C-alpha positions in Angstrom: 0.0 0.0 0.0 1.4 3.4 -0.9 1.8 5.7 2.1 2.3 9.5 1.9 3.7 11.2 4.9 6.5 13.7 6.0 8.4 13.7 9.2 10.8 16.5 9.9 14.0 15.2 11.6 15.7 18.6 11.6 13.1 21.0 13.1 13.7 23.4 10.4 11.6 22.3 7.5 8.7 24.4 6.7 7.6 23.1 3.3 8.4 19.8 1.7 7.2 18.6 -1.7 6.7 14.9 -2.7 8.1 14.3 -5.1 10.9 17.1 -5.0 10.1 18.0 -8.6 7.3 17.1 -10.9 4.5 14.7 -9.9 4.1 11.2 -9.1 1.5 8.4 -9.7 -0.8 8.2 -6.7 -3.3 5.4 -6.6 -6.8 5.8 -5.1 -6.9 4.0 -1.8 -3.4 5.2 -0.8 -2.9 6.4 2.7 -2.1 10.0 3.4 -0.8 10.6 7.0 -0.6 14.2 8.1 1.0 14.8 11.4 0.0 17.3 14.2 0.9 20.8 13.2 0.9 19.9 9.5 -1.3 20.3 6.4 -1.1 18.5 3.1 -2.1 20.1 -0.2 -2.3 18.3 -3.5 -0.8 20.2 -6.4 -1.3 19.6 -10.1 -0.4 21.7 -13.1 1.0 24.4 -10.7 -2.4 24.7 -9.0 -3.4 24.0 -5.3 -6.3 21.6 -4.9 -7.5 19.5 -2.0 -6.2 20.3 1.5 -5.9 17.8 4.4 -5.4 18.4 8.0 -3.9 16.1 10.7 -4.9 12.5 10.7 -4.8 9.3 8.5 -6.8 9.8 5.2 -7.6 7.1 2.7 -7.6 8.8 -0.6 -10.9 8.4 -2.4 -12.8 10.4 -5.0 -15.2 11.7 -2.2 -12.3 13.3 -0.2 -10.7 14.8 -3.3 -13.7 17.0 -4.3 -11.5 19.5 -6.2 -9.0 17.3 -7.9 -11.2 14.3 -8.9 -13.4 16.1 -11.3 -10.5 17.0 -13.6 -9.1 13.5 -13.6 -10.0 10.7 -15.9 -11.3 8.0 -13.8 -11.2 4.8 -15.8 -11.8 1.3 -14.1 -14.0 2.8 -11.5 -11.3 5.3 -10.2 -8.8 2.7 -9.4 -6.0 3.7 -11.8 -3.3 6.1 -10.5 -3.4 9.8 -11.0 -0.5 12.3 -11.4 -0.1 15.0 -8.5 2.4 16.3 -6.0 1.8 16.6 -2.3 2.9 19.6 -0.5 3.4 19.2 3.3 3.4 22.4 5.3 4.4 22.6 8.9 2.3 25.0 11.0 4.2 24.8 14.2 6.0 27.8 15.6 9.6 28.0 14.7 11.5 29.6 17.6 15.1 30.9 18.3 15.5 32.4 14.8 18.0 35.3 14.7 18.0 38.7 13.2 20.6 41.5 13.2 21.9 44.4 11.1 24.3 43.5 8.4 25.5 47.1 8.4 25.0 49.8 11.1 21.8 51.9 10.5 22.0 55.6 10.9 20.0 57.3 13.6 19.6 61.0 14.2 20.3 61.6 17.8 19.2 64.9 19.4 22.5 65.2 21.4 25.0 63.2 19.4 23.8 64.2 15.9 24.1 61.2 13.5 24.8 57.9 15.3 25.4 54.4 13.5 23.6 51.7 15.4 23.9 47.9 15.4 21.0 45.8 16.6 20.2 42.2 17.0 17.7 39.8 18.5 15.5 36.7 18.0 12.1 35.9 16.5 9.6 33.2 16.0 7.9 32.3 12.8 4.7 30.6 12.0 2.8 29.8 8.7 -0.9 31.0 8.8 -1.8 30.3 5.1 0.0 27.5 3.5 -1.3 28.1 -0.1 -0.3 31.7 0.0 3.3 30.8 1.3 3.7 28.2 -1.5 2.5 30.5 -4.3 4.5 33.6 -3.2 7.8 32.3 -1.8 8.2 28.6 -2.2 7.2 28.1 -5.8 8.4 24.8 -7.2 11.1 24.2 -4.7 11.1 20.7 -3.2 12.3 21.8 0.1 11.8 25.1 2.0 13.5 25.6 5.4 13.9 28.3 8.1 17.3 29.1 6.5 15.5 30.3 3.3 13.3 32.6 5.3 15.7 34.0 8.0 17.5 36.5 5.8 14.2 37.7 4.3 12.5 38.3 7.7 15.8 39.7 9.1 15.7 42.5 6.5 12.1 43.3 7.2 12.8 43.5 10.8 15.8 45.9 10.4 13.8 48.0 7.9 10.8 48.3 10.2 13.0 49.0 13.3 14.8 51.8 11.5 11.4 53.5 10.9 10.3 52.8 14.4 13.4 54.4 15.9 13.1 57.5 13.8 9.5 57.9 14.9 9.7 57.1 18.6 13.1 57.7 20.0 15.1 61.0 20.2 18.3 60.0 22.0 20.1 56.6 22.3 20.5 57.4 26.0 16.9 56.2 26.4 17.6 52.9 24.6 18.3 50.6 27.6 14.9 51.1 29.1 13.0 50.9 25.9 13.9 47.4 24.4 10.7 45.7 25.6 8.4 48.6 24.4 10.3 48.8 21.0 9.9 45.1 20.5 6.2 45.2 21.3 5.7 48.0 18.8 7.9 46.4 16.2 6.3 42.9 16.2 2.9 44.1 14.6 4.7 46.0 12.0 6.7 43.0 10.8 3.7 40.8 11.1 1.8 43.1 8.8 4.5 43.1 6.2 4.4 39.2 6.3 0.6 38.7 5.8 0.9 38.7 2.0 3.3 35.6 2.2 1.1 33.7 4.6 3.4 34.1 7.5 3.2 35.5 11.1 5.8 36.5 13.8 4.2 35.4 17.1 7.2 36.6 19.0 10.1 39.1 18.5 12.8 40.1 20.9 15.4 42.8 20.8 18.6 41.6 22.4 20.6 44.9 22.0 20.9 48.1 20.1 24.4 49.5 20.4 26.3 52.5 19.0 30.0 52.3 17.9 32.7 51.8 20.7 33.7 55.5 20.5 30.2 56.6 21.1 29.8 54.2 24.0 
């Protein structure tokens, strides 16, 4: 019996495609096993069709209402059909890191222009699997947190730069403002990620520091 399932041994895999490229022959009556915190989406001709939540599913025409009508079903629907299965992890990925590649310029009321570095951690979660696949994953067979970390990091740094300019007047106020800044920064980043089917349930600022000579 054909069994379709995905088990992440690394803790970093967000989207996995079976097969990694193209499609495969899937026979009606096959078993689809979707783990807790996952969903599975059938893909054919670049389009997303039926979606399955956690559990063991026996693939029949009745639980493939979107895909079955476009398939030819000779021999009573017993012959294989061609499709790919996209497994998407909906768990929260924690301890991802962000930081400035280059110092960002901040206009300080006492020190004039100051170049700041910042770093911290964030968590990431998929809230709309098909949207993530269509906007960022595409035809890739494997999509991990490594593929997203740099993208989200740049968003965080950009939104932090805007936030500092709007709410802070002097870097002397920074040590007491980390928690407030992180609380204000998280929804800005989350809003920017909605078009990609992603959310940041948590975001922390570890430090924002000026150059040694300013310190």
